[in-house]
Residue frames as a rotation matrix with the C-alpha (Angstrom) as fourth column:
MET 1
-0.643 0.763 -0.064 100.99
0.744 0.642 0.186 -76.19
0.184 0.072 -0.980 -14.63
ALA 2
-0.603 0.493 0.627 97.98
-0.186 -0.851 0.491 -73.89
0.775 0.180 0.605 -15.00
SER 3
-0.906 0.366 0.211 95.70
-0.201 0.066 -0.977 -73.30
-0.371 -0.928 0.013 -12.05
PRO 4
-0.612 0.729 0.307 92.22
0.790 0.584 0.188 -74.77
-0.043 0.357 -0.933 -12.39
SER 5
-0.779 0.451 0.435 89.47
-0.218 -0.846 0.487 -72.48
0.588 0.284 0.757 -13.60
ALA 6
-0.543 0.662 0.516 86.18
-0.758 -0.124 -0.640 -72.09
-0.360 -0.739 0.569 -11.73
ASP 7
0.381 0.708 -0.595 84.65
-0.891 0.452 -0.033 -74.54
0.246 0.543 0.803 -14.21
ASP 8
0.041 -0.481 -0.876 87.18
-0.166 0.861 -0.481 -77.19
0.985 0.165 -0.044 -13.17
GLU 9
-0.721 -0.399 0.567 86.98
-0.563 -0.140 -0.815 -76.60
0.404 -0.906 -0.124 -9.42
TYR 10
0.032 0.690 -0.723 85.35
0.179 0.708 0.683 -79.21
0.983 -0.151 -0.100 -7.20
LEU 11
-0.112 0.043 0.993 84.13
-0.882 -0.464 -0.079 -78.82
0.457 -0.885 0.090 -3.64
THR 12
-0.886 -0.126 -0.446 84.15
0.091 0.897 -0.433 -81.43
0.454 -0.424 -0.783 -0.92
THR 13
0.106 0.957 -0.269 81.04
0.571 0.163 0.804 -82.33
0.814 -0.239 -0.530 1.05
ASP 14
-0.038 -0.191 -0.981 82.62
0.970 -0.241 0.010 -80.61
-0.239 -0.952 0.194 4.07
GLU 15
-0.936 -0.339 -0.091 83.07
0.300 -0.907 0.296 -77.37
-0.183 0.250 0.951 2.11
VAL 16
-0.511 0.829 0.228 79.46
0.063 -0.228 0.972 -77.42
0.857 0.511 0.065 0.90
ALA 17
0.208 0.581 -0.787 78.23
0.842 0.303 0.447 -78.23
0.498 -0.755 -0.426 4.42
ALA 18
-0.447 -0.451 -0.773 80.19
0.789 -0.605 -0.104 -75.31
-0.421 -0.656 0.626 5.85
ARG 19
-0.974 0.076 0.215 78.81
0.070 -0.798 0.598 -72.97
0.217 0.598 0.772 3.19
LEU 20
-0.198 0.980 0.007 75.21
-0.052 -0.018 0.999 -74.04
0.979 0.197 0.054 3.92
ARG 21
-0.571 -0.135 0.810 75.83
-0.772 -0.249 -0.586 -74.33
0.280 -0.959 0.038 7.67
VAL 22
0.700 0.712 0.047 74.60
-0.696 0.667 0.267 -77.91
0.159 -0.220 0.963 7.90
HIS 23
0.236 -0.595 0.768 76.19
-0.445 0.637 0.630 -81.19
-0.864 -0.491 -0.114 8.94
PRO 24
-0.570 -0.552 -0.608 78.20
-0.786 0.153 0.599 -83.00
-0.238 0.820 -0.521 6.21
THR 25
-0.821 0.340 0.458 75.89
0.308 0.940 -0.146 -86.03
-0.481 0.021 -0.877 6.56
THR 26
0.202 0.920 -0.336 72.99
0.119 -0.363 -0.924 -83.82
-0.972 0.147 -0.182 5.47
ILE 27
0.039 -0.282 -0.959 74.89
-0.887 -0.451 0.097 -83.00
-0.459 0.847 -0.268 2.29
LEU 28
-0.903 -0.426 0.062 75.64
-0.364 0.832 0.417 -86.66
-0.229 0.354 -0.907 1.63
ARG 29
-0.426 0.830 0.361 71.91
0.473 0.544 -0.693 -87.43
-0.771 -0.124 -0.624 1.84
ARG 30
0.466 0.667 -0.581 71.09
-0.061 -0.631 -0.773 -84.69
-0.883 0.396 -0.254 -0.69
LEU 31
-0.470 -0.734 -0.490 73.67
-0.577 -0.165 0.800 -85.59
-0.668 0.659 -0.346 -3.35
GLY 32
0.631 0.619 0.467 72.62
0.029 0.583 -0.812 -86.91
-0.775 0.526 0.350 -6.72
ALA 33
-0.155 -0.665 0.730 74.26
0.824 0.320 0.467 -87.85
-0.545 0.674 0.499 -9.98
MET 34
-0.803 -0.252 -0.540 74.92
-0.019 -0.895 0.446 -85.04
-0.596 0.368 0.714 -12.44
ASP 35
-0.849 0.496 -0.184 72.13
-0.225 -0.024 0.974 -86.34
0.479 0.868 0.132 -14.71
ASP 36
-0.679 0.636 -0.366 69.62
0.709 0.440 -0.551 -86.87
-0.190 -0.633 -0.750 -11.86
PRO 37
-0.406 0.579 0.707 66.35
0.444 -0.551 0.706 -85.18
0.799 0.601 -0.033 -12.90
ASP 38
0.436 0.581 -0.688 65.38
0.876 -0.098 0.472 -84.44
0.207 -0.808 -0.551 -9.27
PRO 39
0.265 -0.336 0.904 65.90
0.170 -0.907 -0.387 -80.67
0.949 0.256 -0.184 -8.81
THR 40
0.889 0.078 0.451 66.24
-0.407 -0.316 0.857 -81.05
0.209 -0.946 -0.249 -5.03
ARG 41
0.751 -0.659 0.028 69.41
0.608 0.709 0.358 -83.14
-0.256 -0.251 0.933 -5.40
ILE 42
0.531 -0.695 -0.485 72.81
-0.528 -0.719 0.452 -81.44
-0.663 0.016 -0.748 -5.31
PRO 43
0.932 -0.188 -0.310 74.67
-0.192 0.470 -0.862 -82.42
0.308 0.862 0.402 -8.50
ALA 44
0.345 -0.837 0.424 77.83
-0.764 0.011 0.645 -84.37
-0.544 -0.547 -0.636 -7.71
VAL 45
0.484 -0.305 -0.820 80.27
-0.513 0.661 -0.548 -86.92
0.709 0.686 0.164 -9.07
ARG 46
0.911 -0.196 0.364 81.72
-0.207 0.545 0.812 -89.84
-0.357 -0.815 0.456 -7.21
VAL 47
0.325 -0.895 -0.305 85.49
-0.675 0.006 -0.737 -90.21
0.662 0.446 -0.603 -7.30
GLY 48
-0.720 -0.507 -0.473 86.38
-0.084 0.741 -0.666 -93.54
0.688 -0.440 -0.576 -5.77
ARG 49
-0.337 0.570 -0.749 84.70
0.880 0.473 -0.036 -93.59
0.333 -0.672 -0.662 -2.38
VAL 50
-0.517 0.104 -0.850 84.21
0.476 -0.790 -0.386 -89.84
-0.712 -0.604 0.359 -2.02
TRP 51
0.454 0.722 0.522 81.85
0.884 -0.293 -0.364 -87.33
-0.110 0.627 -0.772 -3.60
ARG 52
-0.740 -0.579 -0.342 82.92
0.490 -0.813 0.315 -84.10
-0.460 0.066 0.885 -5.26
ILE 53
0.420 0.905 -0.069 80.59
0.705 -0.373 -0.603 -81.26
-0.571 0.205 -0.795 -6.14
PRO 54
-0.333 -0.513 0.791 81.46
0.890 -0.447 0.085 -79.13
0.310 0.733 0.606 -9.17
ARG 55
-0.694 0.001 -0.720 81.49
0.444 -0.786 -0.430 -75.53
-0.566 -0.618 0.545 -7.95
ARG 56
-0.908 0.349 -0.231 79.67
-0.412 -0.649 0.640 -74.17
0.073 0.676 0.733 -11.01
GLU 57
-0.432 0.775 -0.462 76.92
0.189 0.579 0.793 -76.81
0.882 0.255 -0.396 -10.78
PHE 58
-0.376 0.247 -0.893 76.54
0.926 0.138 -0.352 -76.18
0.036 -0.959 -0.281 -7.05
GLU 59
-0.861 0.024 -0.508 76.21
0.073 -0.983 -0.171 -72.42
-0.503 -0.184 0.844 -7.56
GLU 60
-0.750 0.616 -0.241 73.56
-0.430 -0.177 0.885 -72.99
0.503 0.768 0.398 -10.24
TRP 61
-0.327 0.623 -0.710 71.68
0.596 0.719 0.357 -75.45
0.733 -0.307 -0.607 -8.02
LEU 62
-0.575 0.039 -0.817 71.75
0.751 -0.372 -0.546 -72.96
-0.325 -0.928 0.184 -5.15
ALA 63
-0.914 0.233 -0.333 70.41
-0.321 -0.916 0.241 -70.17
-0.249 0.327 0.912 -7.37
ARG 64
-0.558 0.739 -0.377 67.61
-0.171 0.343 0.924 -72.41
0.812 0.580 -0.065 -8.73
SER 65
-0.349 0.402 -0.846 66.64
0.835 0.544 -0.086 -73.52
0.426 -0.736 -0.526 -5.23
SER 66
-0.735 0.025 -0.678 66.50
0.415 -0.774 -0.478 -69.94
-0.537 -0.632 0.558 -3.98
GLN 67
-0.872 0.406 -0.274 64.52
-0.482 -0.617 0.622 -68.77
0.083 0.675 0.734 -6.98
ALA 68
-0.474 0.721 -0.506 61.97
0.216 0.652 0.727 -71.61
0.854 0.235 -0.464 -6.67
ALA 69
-0.421 0.286 -0.861 61.38
0.906 0.099 -0.411 -70.78
-0.033 -0.953 -0.301 -3.00
ARG 70
-0.840 0.092 -0.535 60.84
-0.007 -0.987 -0.158 -67.10
-0.543 -0.128 0.830 -3.81
GLN 71
-0.782 0.567 -0.260 58.35
-0.381 -0.104 0.919 -67.96
0.494 0.817 0.297 -6.54
LEU 72
-0.265 0.690 -0.673 56.35
0.595 0.666 0.449 -70.00
0.759 -0.281 -0.588 -4.07
GLY 73
0.234 0.341 0.911 56.36
-0.322 -0.857 0.403 -67.05
0.917 -0.388 -0.091 -1.71
ARG 74
0.930 0.038 -0.365 58.05
0.298 0.500 0.813 -69.00
0.213 -0.865 0.454 1.04
GLN 75
0.582 -0.800 0.142 61.13
-0.712 -0.418 0.564 -68.41
-0.392 -0.430 -0.813 3.04
ARG 76
0.211 -0.593 -0.777 64.13
-0.751 0.410 -0.517 -70.08
0.626 0.693 -0.359 1.48
ARG 77
0.336 -0.123 0.934 64.46
-0.703 0.627 0.336 -73.62
-0.627 -0.769 0.124 2.81
LEU 78
-0.086 -0.487 -0.869 66.84
-0.936 0.338 -0.097 -76.01
0.342 0.805 -0.484 1.13
PHE 79
-0.785 -0.281 -0.552 66.58
-0.113 0.941 -0.318 -78.93
0.609 -0.187 -0.771 3.54
């Protein structure tokens, strides 16, 4: 069986929370569907009763959020 590529890798809410150094509940409040037009929402998919965040989508969201904050001339604040 082949190992999953970065495009296929999904993160848990705990992994994203650890990366951003926030509580997992904060992440749960910020999640949104993959097709959610709100740019402040972290793109995610629901699998049963849990959420999974595609790594590639999360990295892109993080880059967009950082870039938007820089353009506004403010310190980066995601939450």
